[in-house]
C-alpha positions in Angstrom: 8.8 0.1 19.4 12.3 1.5 20.1 12.7 4.1 22.8 13.1 7.7 21.5 16.6 9.0 21.1 19.7 6.8 21.3 20.3 7.2 17.6 16.9 6.1 16.4 14.9 8.1 13.8 11.2 7.6 12.8 10.0 7.4 9.2 6.4 7.3 7.8 5.1 4.3 5.9 1.7 5.3 4.6 -1.1 2.8 3.7 -2.8 2.8 0.3 -6.1 1.9 -1.3 -6.8 0.4 -4.7 -9.7 2.4 -6.0 -10.4 -0.4 -8.4 -8.5 -3.5 -9.5 -8.9 -5.4 -12.8 -7.1 -8.4 -14.3 -6.8 -8.1 -18.1 -4.7 -11.1 -18.9 -1.9 -13.3 -17.9 1.8 -13.1 -19.0 3.9 -16.0 -20.3 5.7 -16.1 -17.0 2.4 -16.7 -15.1 2.1 -13.2 -13.6 -1.2 -11.4 -14.1 -1.7 -8.2 -16.0 -3.4 -5.7 -13.8 -5.0 -2.3 -13.9 -5.6 -0.2 -10.8 -5.4 3.2 -9.2 -3.3 3.5 -6.1 -4.5 6.1 -3.5 -2.0 7.0 -0.8 -3.4 7.6 2.6 -2.3 10.0 5.4 -2.2 7.1 7.9 0.0 4.1 8.2 2.9 2.4 9.9 6.1 4.0 11.4 9.5 2.5 10.6 12.3 3.1 13.2 15.9 3.0 12.0 19.3 3.3 13.7 22.5 3.2 11.5 25.2 0.8 12.6 28.9 1.1 11.8 29.5 -2.7 11.8 27.4 -3.5 8.7 25.0 -5.7 10.7 21.2 -5.5 9.9 18.9 -6.6 12.7 15.2 -6.5 13.5 14.1 -5.2 16.9 10.8 -6.0 18.5 8.5 -9.0 17.9 8.3 -8.6 14.1 5.5 -10.1 12.2 3.9 -13.3 13.5 5.4 -16.4 11.8 7.9 -14.4 9.7 11.6 -15.2 10.5 14.0 -12.3 10.4 15.7 -13.5 7.2 12.3 -13.3 5.4 11.2 -10.0 6.9 10.6 -7.6 4.1 12.1 -4.7 6.0 15.3 -6.7 6.6 15.4 -7.8 3.0 15.0 -4.2 1.8 17.9 -3.1 3.9 20.1 -6.0 2.7 19.2 -5.4 -0.9 20.2 -1.7 -0.7 23.4 -2.6 1.1 24.3 -5.2 -1.5 23.5 -3.0 -4.5 25.4 0.1 -3.2 28.3 -1.6 -1.4 27.6 0.4 1.7 29.6 -0.7 4.7 26.9 0.5 7.1 24.2 -1.5 8.7 21.0 -0.8 10.5 18.8 -1.7 13.5 15.1 -1.8 12.3 11.9 -1.4 14.4 8.3 -1.2 13.3 5.3 0.5 14.8 2.6 -1.5 13.1 -0.9 -0.1 12.5 -1.8 -1.4 9.0 -3.6 -4.7 9.3 -1.7 -7.7 7.9 -3.4 -9.2 4.9 -6.0 -6.4 4.6 -4.8 -5.2 1.2 -3.7 -1.8 2.6 -0.1 -2.2 1.4 1.6 -2.4 4.8 4.5 -4.7 3.9 5.2 -3.0 0.6 5.1 0.5 2.2 7.4 -0.6 5.1 9.9 -1.9 2.6 9.8 1.3 0.5 10.4 3.4 3.6 13.4 1.3 4.6 14.9 1.8 1.1 14.2 5.6 1.0 15.2 6.3 4.6 18.4 4.2 4.6 19.4 5.7 1.3 19.5 9.0 3.1 20.9 7.8 6.4 23.7 5.8 4.7 24.3 8.5 2.1 24.2 6.0 -0.8 22.8 8.6 -3.2 20.4 6.6 -5.3 17.6 8.5 -7.1 13.9 7.7 -6.8 13.8 5.7 -10.0 16.8 3.6 -8.9 15.1 2.9 -5.6 11.9 2.0 -7.4 13.8 -0.5 -9.5 15.1 -2.1 -6.3 11.7 -2.0 -4.8 10.2 -4.0 -7.7 12.5 -6.8 -6.8 10.9 -6.9 -3.4 7.3 -6.7 -4.5 5.0 -5.3 -7.3 3.5 -2.6 -5.0 6.8 -1.3 -3.6 7.6 1.1 -6.4 4.4 3.2 -6.0 5.4 3.8 -2.3 8.9 4.7 -3.3 7.7 7.2 -5.9 5.1 8.4 -3.4 2.3 9.6 -5.7 -1.3 8.5 -6.3 -1.1 6.7 -9.6 -2.7 4.8 -12.4 -0.9 1.4 -12.6 -0.6 -1.3 -15.2 1.5 -4.4 -15.9 2.0 -6.2 -12.6 1.5 -2.8 -10.9 4.9 -1.3 -11.8 4.0 0.9 -14.8 2.8 4.0 -13.2 1.2 7.3 -14.3 0.9 9.8 -11.5 -2.6 11.2 -10.9 -3.8 14.3 -9.1 -6.8 13.0 -7.2 -9.4 15.2 -5.5 -9.5 15.5 -1.7 -11.5 12.6 -0.1 -12.0 10.8 3.2 -12.3 7.1 3.6 -14.1 4.9 6.1 -11.9 1.8 6.3 -12.9 -1.5 7.7 -10.9 -4.6 8.6 -13.0 -7.8 8.8 -10.1 -9.6 10.4 -9.6 -12.1 7.7 -5.9 -12.4 6.6 -5.8 -13.2 2.9 -3.1 -15.3 1.2 -2.6 -13.4 -2.0 -1.0 -16.3 -4.0 -3.9 -18.6 -3.1 -6.4 -16.0 -4.1 -4.8 -15.5 -7.5 -5.3 -19.2 -8.1 -9.1 -19.1 -7.5 -10.8 -20.8 -10.4 -13.7 -18.3 -10.3 -11.5 -15.3 -10.6 -12.1 -13.1 -13.7 -8.8 -12.9 -15.5 -9.8 -11.5 -18.9 -11.6 -8.2 -18.2 -11.4 -5.7 -21.1 -8.7 -3.0 -20.5 -10.0 0.2 -19.0 -8.7 3.7 -19.5 -8.0 6.7 -17.3 -11.0 8.3 -19.0 -13.2 5.4 -17.8 -12.0 5.9 -14.3 -12.6 9.7 -14.4 -16.1 9.2 -15.7 -17.0 7.0 -12.8 -17.4 3.8 -14.8 -18.0 0.8 -12.4 -14.5 -0.8 -12.8 -14.7 -2.9 -9.7 -12.3 -5.2 -8.0 -11.8 -8.7 -9.5 -11.2 -10.2 -6.1 -14.4 -8.8 -4.4 -16.9 -11.4 -5.6 -14.4 -14.2 -4.7 -13.8 -13.0 -1.2 -17.5 -12.1 -0.5 -18.5 -15.7 -1.4 -15.7 -17.3 0.5 -15.5 -15.2 3.7 -18.7 -14.4 5.7 -16.9 -11.7 7.6 -16.1 -9.8 4.4 -19.7 -10.1 3.3 -20.9 -8.8 6.7 -18.5 -5.8 6.4 -19.8 -5.0 3.0 -23.4 -5.2 4.3 -22.5 -2.8 7.2 -20.7 -0.3 5.0 -23.5 -0.3 2.3 -25.7 1.8 4.6 -23.4 4.8 3.9 -22.3 4.4 0.3 -20.8 1.9 -2.2 -18.3 -0.3 -0.4 -15.2 -1.5 -2.3 -12.5 -4.0 -1.6 -8.9 -2.8 -1.6 -6.1 -4.8 -3.3 -6.1 -8.5 -2.8 -6.9 -8.3 0.9 -10.1 -8.4 3.0 -10.0 -4.7 3.8 -12.9 -2.6 2.4 -13.8 1.1 2.4 -16.4 3.7 1.5 -15.4 7.2 0.1 -16.7 10.5 1.5 -16.2 14.1 0.5 -15.8 15.3 4.1 -14.4 14.0 7.3 -17.5 14.7 9.4 -19.7 12.3 7.3 -17.0 9.6 7.4 -16.7 9.9 11.2 -20.5 9.8 11.6 -20.7 6.6 9.5 -18.0 5.0 11.6 -19.8 5.8 14.8 -22.9 4.1 13.4 -21.2 0.8 12.4 -21.8 -2.4 14.4 -19.5 -2.4 17.5 -17.7 -5.7 16.4 -16.4 -4.3 13.2 -12.9 -2.7 13.4 -13.1 0.5 11.5 -11.3 3.9 11.3 -11.2 7.0 9.1 -8.3 8.3 7.0 -7.8 11.0 4.4 -6.4 10.6 1.0 -3.0 12.3 0.7 -1.8 14.3 -2.3 1.7 12.7 -1.9 3.4 10.4 0.5 4.9 12.0 3.6 8.0 9.8 2.9 9.0 12.1 0.1 9.2 15.0 2.5 10.9 13.0 5.2 13.7 11.8 2.8 14.0 15.1 1.0 13.5 13.6 -2.5 12.4 16.1 -5.1 9.2 15.6 -7.1 10.4 13.6 -10.1 6.9 12.8 -11.5 6.8 15.7 -14.0 3.3 16.5 -15.4 0.5 14.6 -13.7 -3.0 13.9 -15.0 -5.5 15.7 -12.9 -8.7 13.9 -11.9 -11.5 16.3 -11.1 -13.9 13.6 -9.8 -14.4 9.9 -10.0 -18.2 9.7 -9.7 -18.2 7.4 -6.7 
């Protein structure tokens, strides 16, 4: 992590949960048609940035294990913004990593979205949220939801978003410590790829929409199955995204913290609240461009 001052600024990169995840088909280009609800959390990584006048873009710190600088999503995001806007400026990039890698909490996508939004402000490139979201989609399907910064119903490959007002909730999160290769998981022969499409009304009513990857990972990874068994004492555990991370929802923080304290000592777990909107929107000064949002009074979980 860079030392405070000396031209560095810090920017939030919140984690997310997928409250469910269905695969409803496959497109001609091979990509899967998805349905999900993204829930932004009040916890995540911190991206550190320092503008440079020489146009160079460099990663500081150790970076992610096994990921060369040229492939680092943060570096790629900065270079993409630079190329698309013609900015002569560059940036030094550091990352304070808290979100587990491969857990399905959206760390890489959120980090990339933060680089786009923060450098857009620091460089004065003047792109709007939708323009930044379009750039983000070129980096990954989950990047646009972090750029827009709202809880959302998502379809397509995850890029068609309808903002949702979700009720306040707390989450007990667990990381079984199993990094998941998303591309490999999508090729699993036992994966259900033809679930009937759901609706927002189904979600609001509390219909058990599930996560298509949960039965696959629970069968393949004993650590994931063990985490589910531990969390099941306190509610209905769910898998987030295509990672190994899982969670249980609570109405209040005290109950979530009490459940965390009662978990087996070997299971890495923590508590985070759902956020009404991403703190990145406030940090970058972007106005709320989502317009009217659908309010969800309760999900029945």
